[in-house]
N, C-alpha and C positions, 0 to 999 in steps of 0.2 A: 488215929494213932492207936487207940484201944483195940480196934479191929485187927490192925497189923500185928500188934503184940500178941493178941489171942491166937491168931492164925500161926504165928511164929512158934508159940508155945506148943500148939498141937503138932506142928511139923517136927519140932525138936523131940517131943515125947515119942513120936513114931520112929524117928531116926535112932534114938537111944535104945529103943526096943530091938531094932535090927542090929545095932552094935553089940548089945548084950548077947543076943542069939548067936552072932558070929564068933564072939569070944568063947561062949560055952561050947560051941561046936568045934572049936580049935581052928577055925578058918582064918582068923586074924590074931596078931600078937597083942599083948597088953599095950605096947607102945603105939601100935596103930589104933587101938581102941581109945587110948588117951587122946590122940589127935582128933579122932572122929567125934569125941564127946564135946569138943570145943564148939560153941554156937557158930553157925554158919552165917546167919544174917543178924544184923543189928539195925534197928530203925531209929530214926531221930537225928536231929542236927548234931548233937554232941558226938554221937558215935560215927557220924559220917562227915564231920567238919572238913577234914583234909580233902576228901573227894569233892565236896561241894566247892571249896575254895579253888581247887584245881580246875573244875569245870568253869568257874567264873573267869579264871585266868585264861583258859583256852578260848572261851567265848570272846574275850577282848582281843586275843592274838589273831583270831580268825575273822575279826571284823564284825562279829555278830552283835556286839554291844559297843557303844562309843567310848566307854570307860570301864574300869574295873569296878564291878558291882560288889559291895560288901554284903555279907549274909544278913546283917540287920536291916538292910534295905529291901531284901528279897522276901524275908520271912517275918511273920509277926513276932513280937517280943516273947510271947508265951511259948512259941514254937522253939525258940532258941534254947530254952531250958530243957528240952526233951531230947 
């Protein structure tokens, strides 16, 4: 998780440099810059709970699992807090 967070921070810093450059050059508006400053990826169970629950539901519907799997059955308790 720490590696993902560090890589994400590096990518965000580079992305923000590009946004600032494009704003300074007049290539994009302040509204576009505001949208582009929003983090693209978020790692962890908390940030992705809805997507993970949807994947579990779809897995059941497609017959890949015999029952709806709860996230606390799939991930360690310590991972659920991240």
